[in-house]
Every structure is written in C-alpha cells, then in structure tokens.
LOVO-110586 format. One record per residue (C-alpha): y, z, x; residue in three letters. Coordinates in steps of 0.25 Angstrom, whole numbers, plus 5000, padded with zeros to 4 digits. Last residue first. Layout:
BEGIN
YZXAla
...
# end
This chain:
BEGIN
551153185286Unk
550153105280Unk
548753135278Unk
548953235267Unk
550153205263Unk
549853075262Unk
548453105254Unk
547253075258Unk
546352945260Unk
544952965263Unk
544652925280Unk
543952805281Unk
545152715288Unk
545452855296Unk
544052815303Unk
543152945300Unk
542653065307Unk
543953145313Unk
544753115302Unk
543653165292Unk
543453285301Unk
545053325299Unk
544953295284Unk
543753385284Unk
544453495292Unk
545753475284Unk
544853485271Unk
544153625277Unk
545453685278Unk
545953655266Unk
544753715261Unk
544753845270Unk
545053945256Unk
546154045252Unk
545754035241Unk
544254055237Unk
543153925238Unk
543153905251Unk
543454035260Unk
542854025275Unk
541854065281Unk
541453925285Unk
539953945282Unk
540254045271Unk
541253965263Unk
540353845264Unk
539153925258Unk
540253965247Unk
540553825246Unk
539153785244Unk
538853895236Unk
540153845226Unk
539553695227Unk
538353735222Unk
538953825211Unk
539753685207Unk
538353615205Unk
537953495214Unk
538053355212Unk
538853355225Unk
539953295219Unk
540153355206Unk
540053495215Unk
541153465223Unk
541853395210Unk
541853555204Unk
541953615218Unk
543453575221Unk
543853575235Unk
544653455235Unk
543353365232Unk
543253315248Unk
543353475251Unk
542153495242Unk
541353395245Unk
541553425261Unk
541053575258Unk
539953535249Unk
539453445261Unk
539653545271Unk
538853645263Unk
537653545256Unk
537153535271Unk
536853685271Unk
537153755285Unk
535853775294Unk
536753735306Unk
538153725306Unk
538853615297Unk
539653705288Unk
539953815297Unk
540853685306Unk
541653635295Unk
542953705301Unk
542453675313Unk
542653535314Unk
543853535307Unk
544453605319Unk
543853485327Unk
544553385319Unk
545753485323Unk
545453465337Unk
545553325337Unk
546753305327Unk
546453215316Unk
546853325305Unk
548353305312Unk
548253165310Unk
547553175297Unk
548953265293Unk
549853165298Unk
550553185308Unk
552153185309Unk
552553075318Unk
553153105333Unk
554453105335Unk
554453245343Unk
553153275344Unk
552153295335Unk
550853405338Unk
549453365333Unk
548853415347Unk
549553525357Unk
548353595353Unk
548853725347Unk
550253645341Unk
551153725332Unk
550953775318Unk
551953845310Unk
551053915302Unk
551553905289Unk
551853775289Unk
550653715297Unk
549753825285Unk
550753765274Unk
550353605280Unk
548853635280Unk
548653705267Unk
549553565262Unk
548653465268Unk
547353545263Unk
547853545247Unk
548153395249Unk
546653375253Unk
546153475244Unk
546753405232Unk
547053445221Unk
548453485228Unk
548953345225Unk
550153315235Unk
551553235236Unk
552153365244Unk
553153385234Unk
552353355222Unk
551353435225Unk
552153555229Unk
552853535215Unk
551553555208Unk
551053655218Unk
552453735212Unk
551953715200Unk
550753765198Unk
551153905207Unk
552153905195Unk
551053885185Unk
550153985191Unk
551154095191Unk
551854145205Unk
551454275214Unk
551254185225Unk
549854245228Unk
549754235213Unk
550054105210Unk
549254065223Unk
547854115218Unk
547853975210Unk
547453915225Unk
547554035236Unk
547953975250Unk
548253845247Unk
548953905235Unk
549753995243Unk
550253885253Unk
550753805242Unk
551453915236Unk
552153955248Unk
552553805250Unk
553153795237Unk
553753935237Unk
554453885252Unk
554753745245Unk
555553795234Unk
555153845220Unk
555853785208Unk
556753895203Unk
558053865209Unk
557753735203Unk
557753585213Unk
556953665223Unk
556953595237Unk
555953535243Unk
556153495258Unk
555053615261Unk
553953535252Unk
554253395258Unk
554153445269Unk
552853505268Unk
551853375274Unk
553053345286Unk
553253485290Unk
551553505289Unk
551353385297Unk
552253435309Unk
551653565308Unk
550353505309Unk
550753425323Unk
550853575329Unk
549353605330Unk
548153545322Unk
547453695325Unk
548553785319Unk
548553705307Unk
547153705306Unk
547153865307Unk
546153915318Unk
544753925315Unk
544054025310Unk
543554195311Unk
544254275299Unk
543554415298Unk
542454455288Unk
542154565281Unk
541054585271Unk
540054595282Unk
539054525274Unk
539554395276Unk
539754275265Unk
541054375260Unk
541454395273Unk
541854255275Unk
542554215263Unk
543454355267Unk
543554285281Unk
544054165275Unk
545154245267Unk
545454325278Unk
545854205287Unk
546654165274Unk
547354285273Unk
547554285289Unk
548254155287Unk
549154185277Unk
549454305285Unk
550054215296Unk
551554275297Unk
550854415297Unk
550154355311Unk
548754335311Unk
547554425315Unk
546154365309Unk
545854385296Unk
544954465289Unk
544054455276Unk
543454565271Unk
542354595260Unk
542454725252Unk
541154795245Unk
541654915248Unk
540554945259Unk
540954825267Unk
542354855268Unk
542055005273Unk
542354965288Unk
542854845295Unk
544054815286Unk
544554965285Unk
544255005298Unk
545154885305Unk
544454745309Unk
544354715325Unk
544254565329Unk
545254575341Unk
545254715341Unk
546354805348Unk
547054825336Unk
546554785324Unk
547454665316Unk
548554725309Unk
548354735293Unk
548554625282Unk
547454685270Unk
547254575258Unk
546354635245Unk
545554545237Unk
545054565224Unk
546154515214Unk
546354375223Unk
547754325223Unk
548654445225Unk
547754495235Unk
548154645235Unk
548854685248Unk
548554785260Unk
549354785272Unk
548854865284Unk
549654935294Unk
549155075288Unk
547755035290Unk
546755155289Unk
547255225275Unk
547855115269Unk
546455035273Unk
545755125266Unk
546355125255Unk
546454975253Unk
544954985255Unk
544755075245Unk
545654975235Unk
544854855240Unk
543554915236Unk
543954965223Unk
544354825220Unk
543154765224Unk
543154665237Unk
543754575245Unk
544754595257Unk
545554485264Unk
545954555278Unk
547254515285Unk
547454535299Unk
548754535304Unk
549854535314Unk
551354565313Unk
550954685305Unk
551754705291Unk
552254845290Unk
551454935281Unk
552054985272Unk
552954925262Unk
554454895261Unk
554254815274Unk
553254715269Unk
554454645261Unk
555254615276Unk
553954595280Unk
553454495269Unk
554854415273Unk
554654405287Unk
553254355285Unk
553554245274Unk
552354155278Unk
551854135263Unk
550654225265Unk
551554335271Unk
552354325259Unk
551454335248Unk
550854455256Unk
552154525256Unk
552354495241Unk
551054535239Unk
551254665249Unk
552454685237Unk
551554665224Unk
550554775231Unk
551654895232Unk
552454845220Unk
551054865214Unk
550655005220Unk
552255055216Unk
552254995203Unk
550655085202Unk
551255215207Unk
552555215198Unk
551655185186Unk
550755305192Unk
552055395194Unk
552355355180Unk
551055395174Unk
551055545181Unk
552555555177Unk
552255515162Unk
550955605162Unk
551955735168Unk
552955715158Unk
551955705146Unk
551555835151Unk
552855925152Unk
553555825137Unk
552255855130Unk
552555995127Unk
554055975123Unk
553455855115Unk
552255975109Unk
553356075106Unk
554555965099Unk
553055915091Unk
552556035086Unk
553556035072Unk
553055905069Unk
554255815066Unk
554955835053Unk
555255715054Unk
554555595058Unk
554255595073Unk
554755525086Unk
554355595098Unk
554855545113Unk
554455605126Unk
555555545134Unk
555455465148Unk
555755525160Unk
556955455168Unk
556555495184Unk
557055585194Unk
555555615197Unk
555555755190Unk
555155705175Unk
555055785163Unk
554855705150Unk
556055715142Unk
555955755126Unk
556555655114Unk
556055715100Unk
556255615090Unk
556455645074Unk
556255535062Unk
556555555049Unk
557955505049Unk
558555535063Unk
557955665071Unk
558355665088Unk
557655765096Unk
557955795110Unk
557455835125Unk
557755855138Unk
559255825135Unk
560155755146Unk
561255715136Unk
561255565137Unk
559755565141Unk
559255645128Unk
560055585119Unk
559855445122Unk
558255465122Unk
558355525108Unk
559255425103Unk
558255305108Unk
557055375102Unk
557955385089Unk
558155245090Unk
556755205091Unk
556255295080Unk
557355225070Unk
556855085075Unk
555355125071Unk
554555075084Unk
554555205090Unk
554155185105Unk
552755195109Unk
552055295120Unk
552555285133Unk
553855235140Unk
554355195126Unk
555455125124Unk
557055125125Unk
557455275125Unk
558255255137Unk
557255365143Unk
556055285140Unk
555355355128Unk
553855435129Unk
553055415116Unk
552755515104Unk
552855465090Unk
552555585080Unk
551355615074Unk
551255755081Unk
549955755088Unk
549555615089Unk
550855595095Unk
550855695105Unk
549255645109Unk
549855495109Unk
550855545117Unk
550155615128Unk
549155515128Unk
550255415132Unk
550655505144Unk
549255525151Unk
548055485145Unk
546955605146Unk
547955705156Unk
548955685146Unk
548155695135Unk
547455835141Unk
548855875145Unk
549455855130Unk
548155915123Unk
548456045131Unk
549956055126Unk
549256035112Unk
548356155115Unk
549556245120Unk
550456205109Unk
549256225100Unk
548956375106Unk
550456385104Unk
550556375091Unk
# end
C-alpha cells in the first residue's frame, strides 16, 4: 500500500510537470473513475476540467462548496442518492480564494480516492498557482500594450496633454522632444531588439504597431550632443538581425504623427538601401511651405465638419470625424485597427464626412485637399515667408491660389526632381504622372500604359527608391505628389487649359 501510494504521488508529479493542472486532473479521473475538476469557490462552474452536466451532481457540488465556505472547512464529503462528492480547498498563500478540488463518484467510491485527492492537493496547488501567475503576467503585458497603443493613438491625434496624463501610469515619462523609429523585421528579431532597448535606453517608449504586425514603433529622446546621432541599439546589431529601421527627425511630442510619417518614409528608403537603416531627409511640410494662407483656407474647408452637431448621442461628433479622416488618410483600411473601431464604423464615418464636405474620397484630388487641410489644422501653421497670408478683409484663398504661389511651385519642382535625374528611366516619371492622374490606382494605370500590373508595381518601386518615400504602403507621399503635380500644372498652363477640379479642392 505504501509503495503504491508513493508511485501514485510520483505519477501525479510527473503529470504536473508534463501538462500542468489539466494533466493531473485527467490522471486522477483515469485512476479513480470519478469526475475530477477544479471548482470555482462559489460553486458555479469549473476553473479547470469539466463541470458535471448531471443536475444531481451539480447540486451536490454546490452544496459542498457552500458547506466549505460557510463553515470554514478545508474539506467536505457529501452523499446524495448513489453519488458522493469530495471537496478539498487548494493551498494558496496569496490571500486569494483558491479553487476547490472536487471529485464526484458513484457510491461506493474507490477506497483510495480520499487519499489520492489529499495527496493531489499540494501538487495541484503548485500547478494552479504557477498557471495563475502566468495568466496574471499575460494580463499585465496585454494591459501594458493596450495602454501604450492608447497613448500612441492620442499622440497621433494631437491630444498631447491627455496622452501624457495616461502615460504617467507607466514608465518612462514621455519626453518633450522625440525621434520616432519604425522597425521592420522578423518577430524574434524585434523581440530581441525590444530587450536591448529596455536595457540600454530607459527613456524609450516601445509600442507594437497597432496597424502592421511586422512593425515595432519606438519613441525616444534624441541622442544628446549629436545633430544626427543614433542610439547604440539602433546603430549596432540591427542589420545582423535582419531588421530595417526608419528614423524621423527630432520633433516635438505634439508632432508625433509627423515623426511617424517621416520614419515610415525613411523605412521605405532603408528597404532599398544596403545599410538597413535610414534617417529621414526631406523637404518641409507643404502646409509650412505655403504659410499662413493655408490656415484660413483649411478653416473654411473644414468648417462644415467643425460646425456639425450629431443628432444622436451615439453618432460621431466633429472631433471623431476629423480623427477618423486623419487616420484613414494615414493608414487607409488599417485605420480601423488604428482607431480600434469596426471596419463598418469606419466606412459609415467616412460616408458621413463625404456628405458634410461634399467630397468624393475615391478621388485622389479630394483626398489630397483633405489631407492638406487636416495637416494645416493640426499644425497651427504660421507664415514662413510672408506670402500667402490673409489680412483682415481679404477673401479666403482657394487651394489653386495657394498652390500657384512661387515658393510652392519651387517646392513642387523639388518633389519630382529625383525622378528627372540623369540615368533615370523615362517610363518611371511617366508612370507616376499617369498613376496620379488615375487616382493612384494600379490596374487602370497599367491599362492606360498598355503594360502589365507587375510592370507598374516595379516602376512604382523604382520611383519609391528614387524619391526615398513610401508610395504603395501607407503612410504614403501620394497626396503631396498630387498637390505638387497640380502646382506644376498651374505654373505651366493657362487657367482655361487646366482640367476642372471640385469646388472643395479648387475653391475655399
């Protein structure tokens, strides 16, 4: 008997090491022929194993749980009809209500059942506590990730103060000036990089990208004392791990969205380079280039949305509509994941936005105008050159009037300059022009050029390499390219020769 009991205890230990709580319960059930499971302290279900489906057995289990709780017992045995129920409390020194080891068997129960259950208590207590600790760690990691995603969502939406308030629950605190790093690569390599960042840069904020599963986002303060310096974790070891990293310029925390766009464009350049790491180097934002005039135009453009009042409490307000538009222009269909809403909700909000602004968001012209208006509104643009401003009593300029400003035309020329460099194949520039004219749709572009879809994709990839900007994967530079193309058209043609544009785009 003593040798048999020792063998049983060893078998339960082996089952616990191999498969945890569930494996020990299965071994007990097979050894005794009883229904063995862990019951919730309230007696209303099983925490592990299967709760009996028989009504009599269920009632018996609830009576046993109630008896143990009410009388403060460590174990209880209750008989009813041809069934007997054993209830034992697992050990737990953490002040939690531990589950109850419960066995329901037909009478007479196997004589070794009480001893086996008593021996199993200590083993199941350890396996349950270990599994509960793992579940708690997982919940904490999930809560941490979702909180960081929420902070990122607030930062991308320009709600800096709210983001800082939420971030105070975590560490580190958000720095006032940051650089955004977008990391692309295998999951194992990104995990290893996360550990290196955590060990070497305590001020860095690490956020798994809520839109792209293969991206990791890092917000970190600029390296002190270096105008173009990179932290050790970014400049060493990334290439060996198969990672590619795009780095933004230093930006203020309220310009996190701009930093993300810059880092994404830099990542596109890194994909085509050999160093696997690229820092953004580009022209100023178009809204800043235009100057104060763009603010007046943006206010007039967005006024139908800003003055909108939802008819029902569950309908989106103006702030939600503008945030949805910003995210959609940045991430396209990935905006639903970015905003943590259903794709049908995204579609409904975009339809409502189109109705308010009288736009057709399938047209690149309307998308580009909306993108510029939102950037100008978010940036609180002031005049850079003194041109394009609006004095008191002056009418609000149209978008065409802003794009026709001399310094904007110069900006537009610089956007396409890399495509016109010596040695660049002529079809690349022509493909970009046709692609922009056809609302950045690859299929119609291939048809118009009488080439295959794959040929168009290759030319776009070549243009992406030359421009060092993302073209086909959001966030893209497509809206800036359309506006630049429009500015060049305005500079090169007489107004009567220009194609017609919607009032929302060409007018105030």
